[in-house]
C-alpha positions in Angstrom: -12.7 15.6 -1.4 -14.8 12.5 -1.9 -11.8 10.3 -2.4 -10.3 11.0 1.0 -12.7 8.5 2.4 -11.0 5.7 0.4 -7.2 6.2 0.9 -6.0 3.9 -1.9 -8.2 5.6 -4.4 -7.2 9.0 -3.0 -3.6 8.2 -3.6 -4.2 7.1 -7.2 -6.3 10.2 -7.9 -3.7 12.6 -6.4 -0.9 11.0 -8.4 -3.0 11.2 -11.5 -3.6 14.9 -10.9 0.1 15.3 -10.2 0.9 13.7 -13.5 -1.4 16.1 -15.3 0.3 19.0 -13.5 3.7 17.8 -14.8 2.7 16.7 -18.3 0.4 19.5 -19.5 2.2 22.8 -19.8 -0.8 24.9 -20.7 -2.4 26.2 -17.5 -6.0 26.4 -18.8 -5.9 23.0 -20.4 -4.3 21.5 -17.3 -7.0 22.9 -15.0 -9.7 21.7 -17.5 -8.3 18.2 -17.5 -8.0 18.1 -13.7 -11.6 19.3 -13.3 -12.8 16.7 -15.9 -10.9 13.8 -14.2 -12.2 14.9 -10.8 -15.8 15.1 -12.1 -15.7 11.8 -13.8 -14.2 10.0 -10.8 -16.8 11.6 -8.5 -19.6 10.2 -10.7 -18.1 6.7 -10.7 -19.9 3.8 -9.1 -17.7 3.4 -6.0 -19.3 0.1 -5.1 -17.1 -1.5 -7.8 -14.0 -0.1 -6.2 -15.1 -1.2 -2.8 -15.7 -4.7 -4.2 -12.2 -4.7 -5.7 -10.7 -3.8 -2.4 -12.7 -6.4 -0.6 -11.6 -9.1 -3.1 -8.0 -8.1 -2.6 -8.5 -8.4 1.2 -10.0 -11.9 0.7 -6.8 -12.9 -1.2 -4.6 -11.8 1.6 -6.9 -13.6 4.1 -6.8 -16.8 2.0 -3.0 -16.6 1.9 -2.9 -16.2 5.6 -5.1 -19.2 6.1 -3.4 -21.4 3.5 -2.1 -24.9 4.1 1.4 -24.2 2.9 3.9 -22.6 5.4 5.3 -20.5 2.5 1.9 -19.3 1.4 1.0 -18.1 4.9 4.4 -16.5 5.6 5.8 -14.9 2.4 4.4 -11.4 3.2 5.6 -11.4 6.8 9.0 -12.6 5.7 9.2 -9.9 3.0 8.2 -7.2 5.5 10.8 -8.6 8.0 13.5 -8.2 5.3 12.4 -4.7 4.6 12.4 -3.9 8.3 16.0 -5.2 8.6 17.1 -3.1 5.6 15.5 0.0 7.1 17.0 -0.8 10.6 20.4 -1.4 9.1 20.4 1.9 7.2 18.9 4.2 9.8 20.0 2.6 13.1 23.0 0.2 12.7 25.0 1.9 10.1 25.0 5.3 11.8 26.3 3.7 15.0 28.8 1.4 13.4 30.1 4.1 11.0 31.8 5.8 14.0 34.1 2.8 14.2 34.0 1.5 10.7 34.3 4.6 8.6 34.0 2.8 5.3 30.5 1.4 6.2 27.8 2.9 4.0 24.0 2.5 4.1 22.4 0.5 1.4 20.7 2.4 -1.4 17.0 2.0 -1.1 15.2 2.5 -4.4 11.9 4.4 -4.4 10.1 1.3 -5.7 11.1 -0.5 -2.5 9.5 2.2 -0.4 6.4 1.9 -2.5 6.3 -1.9 -2.1 6.8 -1.4 1.6 3.8 0.9 1.8 1.7 -1.5 -0.3 2.9 -4.5 1.8 2.1 -2.8 5.1 -1.3 -1.7 3.8 -2.0 -5.2 2.5 -0.9 -6.7 5.8 -3.2 -4.4 7.7 -6.2 -5.1 5.4 -5.4 -8.9 5.6 -5.2 -8.9 9.4 -8.4 -7.0 9.6 -10.0 -9.4 7.2 -8.7 -12.3 9.2 -10.3 -11.0 12.4 -13.6 -10.3 10.6 -13.5 -13.8 9.1 -13.0 -15.2 12.6 -16.0 -13.2 13.9 -18.2 -14.6 11.1 -17.0 -18.2 11.8 -18.0 -17.7 15.5 -21.4 -16.4 14.5 -22.0 -19.3 12.0 -21.0 -21.9 14.6 -23.6 -20.6 17.1 
């Protein structure tokens, strides 16, 4: 489909279609709604969506280039905490539970996984934007 070229939009559309699947019991109405949503989204001006994504990337780049240490590092710190939680649950606890039988992994709510996905995606976009900005700075200085 057309939205597979823009992963963030594809995820939103697929979730929307999934919601329609769950919320509309009538099969014919469900298929009609899904077709209508798909048609409307395929006719949208995707340049607006691309601008939105670019603007969000600029925000991440601005944070990464900010003057405050906290402004530059809050995302990496958050991702480090998430990495620790995941490592604790899936590497440390299984090993230590052989000795400490009462040790249990932390419960990771689905929202945290979603935030982790968004954070990693934002970090990737931000790093890419940072590198692109550096290339533009080099070209401007020549």
